[in-house]
C-alpha positions in Angstrom: 108.9 114.1 193.8 109.8 116.7 191.0 107.3 119.3 190.2 107.6 121.7 187.4 104.4 123.6 186.8 103.9 124.5 183.3 102.2 128.1 184.4 105.2 129.1 186.4 107.9 128.7 183.6 110.6 128.2 185.7 114.0 129.0 184.4 115.8 126.0 185.8 114.1 122.7 187.1 112.7 122.8 190.5 112.6 119.7 192.8 109.7 119.6 195.4 110.3 117.3 198.4 107.1 116.3 199.9 108.1 113.2 202.0 107.2 113.5 205.7 110.5 114.3 207.2 112.2 116.4 209.9 113.4 120.0 209.2 117.0 118.6 209.5 116.4 115.8 206.9 114.8 118.3 204.5 117.8 120.6 204.7 119.9 117.3 204.4 118.2 116.5 201.0 118.5 120.1 199.7 122.2 120.1 200.2 122.3 117.0 197.9 120.1 118.7 195.3 121.8 122.0 195.3 125.1 120.9 193.5 122.7 119.9 190.5 121.7 123.4 190.0 118.0 122.6 190.5 115.6 124.5 192.6 114.3 122.8 196.0 111.0 123.5 197.6 110.4 121.8 201.0 106.4 120.9 201.2 104.3 119.4 203.8 101.0 118.1 203.1 98.3 118.4 205.9 95.0 116.8 205.4 93.6 113.7 203.6 93.3 112.9 199.9 90.7 115.0 198.2 88.4 112.7 197.0 85.1 114.3 197.7 86.5 116.8 200.1 88.4 120.1 199.3 92.1 119.9 198.8 94.5 119.5 201.5 96.6 122.0 202.4 100.2 121.9 201.2 102.6 124.2 202.9 105.8 125.3 201.0 108.9 126.9 201.9 112.3 127.7 200.6 113.9 130.2 198.2 112.0 128.4 195.2 108.7 128.4 196.7 107.2 130.6 194.4 107.3 128.5 191.6 105.4 125.9 193.5 102.8 128.2 194.3 101.4 128.1 190.6 100.0 124.7 191.5 97.3 126.7 193.2 96.0 127.2 189.6 95.4 123.5 189.4 93.3 123.5 192.6 95.6 122.7 195.4 95.3 124.8 198.3 98.9 126.1 198.6 100.3 127.8 201.7 103.5 129.8 200.9 105.8 130.1 203.9 109.2 131.6 204.1 112.5 131.1 202.3 114.0 128.9 204.9 114.1 125.1 203.8 112.5 123.2 206.7 110.0 125.5 207.7 107.2 123.6 205.8 108.5 120.2 207.4 108.2 121.9 210.7 104.6 122.7 210.3 104.0 118.9 209.1 105.8 117.5 211.8 103.9 119.3 214.7 100.8 118.8 213.2 101.3 115.1 212.8 102.6 114.8 216.3 99.2 115.7 217.4 97.2 113.7 214.8 99.1 110.5 214.5 100.9 110.8 217.7 97.6 110.8 219.9 96.5 107.8 217.9 99.4 106.0 218.9 98.9 106.9 222.6 95.1 106.0 222.3 96.1 102.7 221.0 98.8 102.0 223.6 96.5 102.9 226.4 93.7 100.7 225.1 95.8 97.7 224.9 97.6 98.3 228.2 94.0 98.7 229.7 93.1 95.2 228.1 95.8 93.7 229.5 95.5 94.9 232.9 91.7 93.7 232.9 90.2 97.4 233.0 89.2 97.7 229.4 85.5 97.8 229.8 85.7 99.9 232.8 88.1 102.5 231.0 85.8 102.6 227.9 82.7 103.3 230.0 84.5 105.9 231.8 85.6 107.5 228.7 82.3 107.6 227.0 80.9 109.2 230.3 83.5 111.9 230.8 85.5 112.2 227.3 82.8 111.4 224.7 84.6 113.4 222.1 87.8 111.4 222.6 86.0 108.2 223.0 84.3 108.6 219.7 87.8 109.5 218.0 89.7 106.5 219.6 86.6 104.4 218.3 87.2 105.8 214.8 91.0 106.1 214.5 92.2 103.0 216.0 90.6 100.2 213.9 91.7 102.3 210.8 95.2 102.7 211.9 96.6 99.2 211.0 96.5 100.2 207.2 98.7 103.0 207.9 101.0 101.9 210.8 104.0 100.9 208.4 104.3 104.3 207.1 103.9 105.9 210.3 106.8 104.3 211.9 109.5 106.4 210.0 107.2 109.4 210.5 107.1 109.2 214.2 110.9 108.7 214.2 111.4 112.1 212.3 109.0 113.9 214.6 111.3 112.3 217.5 114.2 113.8 215.5 112.6 117.1 215.1 111.8 117.6 218.6 115.1 116.5 219.8 116.9 119.0 217.5 115.3 122.0 219.4 116.0 120.3 222.8 113.0 118.4 223.7 112.9 114.5 224.5 112.6 112.5 221.3 111.3 109.5 223.8 107.6 110.3 223.4 107.6 109.7 219.5 110.0 107.0 219.6 107.5 105.1 221.8 105.0 106.1 219.4 107.1 104.5 216.6 107.1 101.4 218.5 103.4 101.3 218.8 103.1 101.5 215.1 106.1 98.9 214.7 104.1 96.7 216.8 101.0 97.0 214.7 102.9 96.6 211.5 104.4 93.1 212.9 101.0 92.0 214.1 98.5 89.6 212.2 96.7 92.8 210.9 99.7 94.7 209.9 99.5 93.8 206.4 96.5 95.7 205.7 96.3 98.9 203.7 93.8 101.8 203.7 92.1 100.0 200.8 92.1 96.8 202.6 91.4 97.7 206.3 88.7 95.5 207.5 85.8 98.1 208.2 84.0 95.6 210.3 86.8 95.0 212.9 85.5 97.6 215.8 88.2 99.1 218.3 87.8 96.2 220.8 88.8 93.5 218.2 91.7 95.7 217.1 92.9 96.1 220.8 92.7 92.4 221.3 94.9 91.6 218.2 97.5 94.0 219.5 97.3 92.8 223.0 98.0 89.4 221.6 100.8 90.7 219.6 102.4 92.4 222.5 102.6 89.2 224.3 104.6 87.6 221.3 107.0 90.3 221.6 107.5 90.3 225.3 107.8 86.4 225.0 111.1 86.9 222.8 
């Protein structure tokens, strides 16, 4: 995405990279942009679409981040970080590891429980001993198929981020596989605007359990 806020009046064109990527990927993109003479801002968005809620936070880093800060005048909640490209992406990666990563874990454990024949017992236990987690799972899992196709690459970038600092990439490679399974299932064609709002967590789990059988049969 190219951004040139009028109020900032930059002396050169500035390019703002807001794709969800690892810090290394952000630096690779910045290296491509540099020979053009354009500035480059690494930005990471945390939070959902504003709609009837406050603006999501937009973290920005890199030597040209000051021009991006002018977007605060338009109502965006801009958080300026340091001058290193990749810093904003790092915030996004670690945040998404928690939010979207735990949704993948929740989905997979529920599918496993269904296939092991203990789904009802597990859900009852979660409602008794982990009511906050149980509600989050009930809300997040049915809505997830509409975004699963986008989250595959995001999990892969998180895996890359963690691997680059000496941590295992396997956890989030597995999360990518969970979203890949969902994307290839009969509900994988849904999008946030078309997701079936009447389908609960149990029906979603049943669909994905069937999808996993097809994958294992190949």
